[in-house]
PABAZA-120848 format. One record per residue (C-alpha): z, y, x. Coordinates in steps of 0.5 Angstrom, whole numbers, padded with zeros to 4 digits, always signed. Each point is the difference from the previous one (the first is absolute). Example, Ala and Ser with C-alpha at 12.3 -4.5 7.8 and 13.67 -1.06 7.14 Angstrom:
+0016-0009+0025
-0002+0007+0002
This chain:
+0000+0000+0000
-0002+0007+0003
+0006+0005+0001
+0001+0006-0004
+0001+0004+0007
-0007-0002+0003
-0006+0004+0000
-0007+0001+0003
-0002+0006+0004
-0007+0003+0000
-0001-0003+0006
+0001-0007-0002
+0007-0001+0003
+0006-0003-0004
+0006+0004+0000
+0007-0002-0002
+0005+0006-0002
+0007-0001-0004
+0006+0004-0001
+0006-0004+0002
+0005-0001-0005
+0006+0005+0001
+0005-0005+0000
-0004-0003+0007
-0002+0007+0003
+0007+0001+0004
-0001-0007+0003
-0007+0001+0003
+0000+0008+0001
-0006+0001-0004
-0002+0002-0007
-0007-0003+0000
-0004-0005+0004
-0007+0001+0001
-0005-0005+0003
-0007-0001+0002
-0002-0007-0002
-0008+0000+0003
-0006-0001-0004
+0000-0008-0002
+0003+0000-0007
+0003-0007+0000
+0004+0002+0006
+0002+0006-0002
+0002-0003-0007
+0004-0005+0004
+0004+0005+0004
+0001+0005-0005
+0003-0006-0004
+0005-0002+0006
+0002+0008+0000
+0002+0000-0007
+0004-0007+0000
+0004+0003+0006
+0002+0006-0004
+0001-0004-0006
+0004-0005+0004
+0004+0006+0002
+0002+0002-0007
+0002-0007-0002
+0004-0001+0006
+0003+0007-0001
+0003-0002-0007
+0004-0006+0003
+0007+0002+0003
+0000-0006+0005
-0006+0003+0004
+0002+0004+0006
-0004+0007+0000
-0002-0002+0007
-0003-0006-0002
-0005+0004-0005
-0001+0005+0005
-0002-0005+0005
-0005-0003-0005
-0003+0006-0002
-0001+0002+0007
-0003-0006+0002
-0005-0001-0006
-0002+0007+0000
-0001+0000+0007
+0004+0006+0001
+0002+0002+0007
+0008+0002+0002
-0001+0007+0001
-0004+0001-0007
+0005-0004-0004
+0007+0001+0003
+0004+0004+0005
+0001-0003+0007
+0007+0001-0001
+0002-0002-0007
+0007+0000+0000
+0000+0008+0002
+0003+0005-0005
-0007+0004+0000
-0004-0007-0001
+0005-0002-0006
+0000+0006-0003
-0008+0001+0000
+0000-0007-0004
+0006+0002-0004
-0004+0006-0003
-0006-0003-0001
+0002-0005-0005
+0005+0005-0003
-0002+0000-0008
+0003+0007-0002
-0001+0007-0002
-0003+0005+0004
+0006+0004+0000
+0005-0007+0002
-0006-0002+0006
+0001+0007+0003
+0007+0000+0000
+0000-0007+0003
-0005+0002+0005
+0004+0006+0002
+0007-0004+0000
-0003-0006+0005
-0005+0004+0004
+0004+0007+0001
+0007-0001-0001
+0002-0007+0002
-0004+0000+0007
+0005+0006+0001
+0006-0004-0002
-0002-0006+0004
-0001+0005+0006
+0006+0003-0001
+0004-0007-0001
-0004-0005+0004
-0004+0005+0005
-0007-0002-0002
-0003+0002-0006
-0005-0006+0000
+0005-0006+0000
-0001-0007-0001
+0002-0001-0007
+0005-0006+0002
+0005+0005+0004
+0002+0002-0007
+0006-0004+0000
+0005+0001-0005
+0005+0004+0004
-0006+0005+0001
-0002+0000-0007
+0008+0002-0001
-0001+0006+0005
-0006+0002-0004
+0003+0000-0006
+0006+0004+0003
-0005+0005+0002
-0003+0001-0006
+0006+0001-0004
+0001+0007+0005
-0007+0002-0002
-0001+0007-0004
-0003+0001-0006
-0008+0001+0001
+0001+0007-0004
+0005+0003+0005
-0005+0006+0003
+0004+0000+0007
-0001-0008+0001
-0007+0000-0003
-0002+0006+0005
+0002-0005+0006
-0005-0005+0003
+0002-0007-0002
+0002-0003+0007
+0005+0006+0001
+0003-0001-0006
+0001-0007+0000
+0002+0000+0008
+0005+0006-0002
+0004-0004-0006
+0000-0006+0005
+0003+0003+0005
+0005+0004-0004
-0003+0007+0002
-0001+0001-0008
+0004-0002-0005
-0002+0001-0007
+0005+0002-0005
+0001-0005-0006
-0003+0004-0006
-0007+0000+0005
+0000-0007+0001
-0005-0004-0003
+0002-0004-0006
+0002-0008+0001
-0006-0001-0005
-0005+0003+0005
+0003-0004+0006
+0000-0007-0004
-0008+0002-0001
-0001+0001+0007
+0004-0007+0002
-0004-0004-0006
-0006+0003+0003
+0002-0003+0007
+0002-0007-0003
-0007+0000-0004
-0003+0001+0007
+0004-0006+0003
-0002-0005-0005
-0007+0002+0000
+0001-0001+0008
+0003-0007-0001
-0005-0002-0005
-0005+0001+0006
+0004-0004+0004
+0002+0006+0005
+0007+0002-0002
+0005-0006+0002
+0007+0003-0002
+0004-0001-0006
-0001+0006-0005
+0006+0002-0003
+0002+0004-0006
+0002+0007+0004
-0001+0005-0006
+0007+0004-0002
+0004-0002-0006
-0001+0006-0004
+0005-0002-0005
+0006-0002+0005
-0001+0007+0004
+0000+0004-0006
+0006-0003-0003
+0004+0002+0006
-0003+0007+0000
+0001+0002-0007
+0005+0005-0002
+0003+0003-0006
-0002+0007-0003
+0006+0005+0001
+0002+0004-0006
-0003+0006+0002
-0006-0004+0001
+0000-0002-0007
+0001+0007-0002
-0006+0002+0003
-0004-0006-0002
+0002+0002-0007
-0002+0007+0000
-0006+0000+0004
-0004-0006-0003
+0002+0000-0007
-0006+0003-0002
-0004-0005+0003
-0004-0006-0003
+0004-0005+0003
+0007+0003-0001
+0002-0004-0007
-0001-0007+0005
+0004+0003+0005
+0006+0002-0005
+0000-0007-0003
+0001-0003+0007
+0005+0005+0002
+0004-0002-0006
-0001-0008+0000
+0000-0002+0007
-0007-0004-0002
-0005-0002+0006
-0006+0004-0002
-0004-0007-0001
+0005-0001-0005
-0001+0006-0004
-0007-0003-0001
+0003-0006-0003
+0005+0002-0005
+0001+0001-0007
+0004+0005-0004
+0004-0003-0006
+0006+0001-0004
+0005-0006+0002
+0007+0000-0004
-0002+0007-0002
-0001+0003+0007
-0006+0002+0003
-0002-0004+0006
-0005-0001+0005
-0001-0008-0001
-0002-0004+0007
+0002-0007-0003
-0008-0001-0002
-0004+0004+0004
-0008+0001+0000
-0004-0002+0006
+0003-0004+0006
+0007-0002+0001
+0005+0004+0002
+0003+0000+0007
+0006-0004-0001
+0004-0004-0006
+0005+0005-0001
-0006+0005+0000
+0000-0002-0008
+0004+0005-0003
+0002+0006-0005
+0001+0007+0002
+0003+0005-0005
-0004+0006-0001
+0003+0006+0002
+0000+0006-0005
-0003+0005+0005
-0006-0005+0000
-0002+0000-0008
-0005+0006+0001
-0004-0004+0005
+0000-0007-0003
-0007+0002-0004
-0003+0002+0006
+0001-0007+0004
-0006-0004-0003
-0005+0005+0001
+0002+0001+0007
+0001-0007+0002
-0007-0001-0003
-0003+0006+0004
+0003-0001+0007
+0001-0006+0004
+0006-0001+0004
-0003+0001+0006
-0002+0007-0002
+0007+0002-0003
+0003-0002+0007
-0005+0004+0004
+0000+0006-0004
+0008+0000+0000
+0000-0001+0007
-0005+0006+0001
+0004+0004-0004
+0007-0001+0003
-0003+0002+0007
-0002+0007-0003
+0006+0001-0003
+0006-0003+0004
+0002+0002+0007
+0002-0008+0002
-0004-0005-0003
+0001-0005+0006
+0001-0007-0004
-0001+0003-0007
-0004-0002-0005
-0001-0002-0007
+0005-0006+0001
+0005+0005+0002
+0001+0001-0007
+0003-0007-0001
+0005+0001+0006
+0002+0007-0003
+0001-0004-0007
+0005-0005+0003
+0003+0005+0005
+0002+0005-0006
+0002-0006-0005
+0005-0002+0006
+0002+0007+0001
+0002+0001-0008
+0004-0006+0000
-0004-0005-0002
+0002-0007+0002
-0005-0003+0005
-0001-0006-0004
-0003+0004-0006
-0004+0004+0005
-0003-0007+0003
-0002-0002-0007
-0003+0007-0002
-0004-0001+0006
-0002-0007+0000
+0004-0002+0006
+0004-0007-0001
+0007+0000+0000
+0006-0005+0000
+0003+0002-0007
-0006-0001-0004
-0004-0006-0003
-0006+0000+0003
-0005-0001-0006
-0006+0003-0001
+0002+0003-0007
+0007+0000+0000
+0004+0005+0004
+0007+0001+0002
+0002+0006-0003
+0000+0003-0007
-0006+0005-0002
+0005+0005-0002
+0003+0000+0007
-0006+0000+0004
-0002+0006-0005
+0007+0004+0002
-0002-0001+0007
-0007+0003+0000
+0003+0006-0004
+0005+0001+0006
-0007+0003+0004
C-alpha cells in the first residue's frame, strides 16, 4: 500500500515527507522527517512503508508503560537513519539538554510555556551556578540535599512585582540573597503557593528525565505543606483590628459574610454548606446535614445559634455564596485588610475564627462550650454526628456574650 506521505516530484523523483507526532518529537529532536527515495516507484514505496512503520511502532511503544523511552529513542534513530547529532544531545544528562527536550514535549498554553522557559533557561541556571558552581550541571547532581537547598533559597526570594528587585539582574539578586547580603522583608517574600509551583516544575523535569533513563536519583515530594505552615503562623484580630474592619468594610459587598464568620466561628467553607432554620424556637446555622463535600471532622457537624447582630445579614447570604467563590472572598478580604490595617502578618479570614474563640473565653464561656461551637472535639460531649453535649439554650446564651 502506497504511503500517504510519499509524493512524486516534477523531475520524477519520489519524496517522503511526514510530520513527527508531537509525543515523539522530543525523543529525536525533530518535528519533521524528509527523505528523497529515488525514481524507482516500487523501491520508494517499500522505503516509505518502512519509515511509516518505524514512526507508528514508536507511537505504539509510547503507550506502553513498561517500555523505557531510551529503547523507543534508539529504535527511531536506527530505523529513521538519524545521526546522533541530529537526534539527541551529545551530553543527554546535562541540564540544558534535559530542559530542551522537556520544553519541546510540553503541551501547555503559550503563557505557561513562556513561564517554564524563563524558569528553566534563565532563573534555574543562575540558581545552579550559585549553589553548584555550574549553570549546566549533570542532572544527577540534583540529589535530595541539593533539592532542599534550592527550596530554602526559593523561600528567600522576593515577589516579582517589587521594583527594587526587578531592577537587579538575576545573578546579582540570587547571589546576594544566598550570601545574605540581601534579606527580603516578610511582606515582600514570594508566596508559598508560588514557591510550590516552582518546586513542582523541577519535580516534573526530573520525572521526565527519569523516564528517559537519564536521572538515576530518587524523586521526593519536596514541596511545602502550606496548611501546616499557615496554621503555625495564624494570628487573631485584636479588638482594634475588628473595630477598623467594621468601620472600613461595612459598605463592601462581602461584609455580611465577614460579619457572619466573626459571630459564628465557622470556617469559610462551612459558610457555603450550612442551612439556616429554627430549632426549638431558636434560629440557627445548621451544619448537621451539609451541602456538597463532607466537613473537616466528625465534630464539625454542629448547630450554631444566630447572634442577634446577624439577623439583618441572613437574607444576603444565599445570593453572596452563589455569586462569589470562597477563593474570591478569601483573597478579597486579605487584600482589604492589607489596605486598612497596619499589622497583617499571620492574619487572614481564618483569624476571625481565632478571635471568636478568644472572645468567648474572655467573656467567661466554658472551654468545652467554645469547642462545641467551633466544631472541636472534647471529652465531656457525646461524639455523635447529630447529638451534641450542650442544650441549645446554653449555646445561644454563650453566643450572646459576644
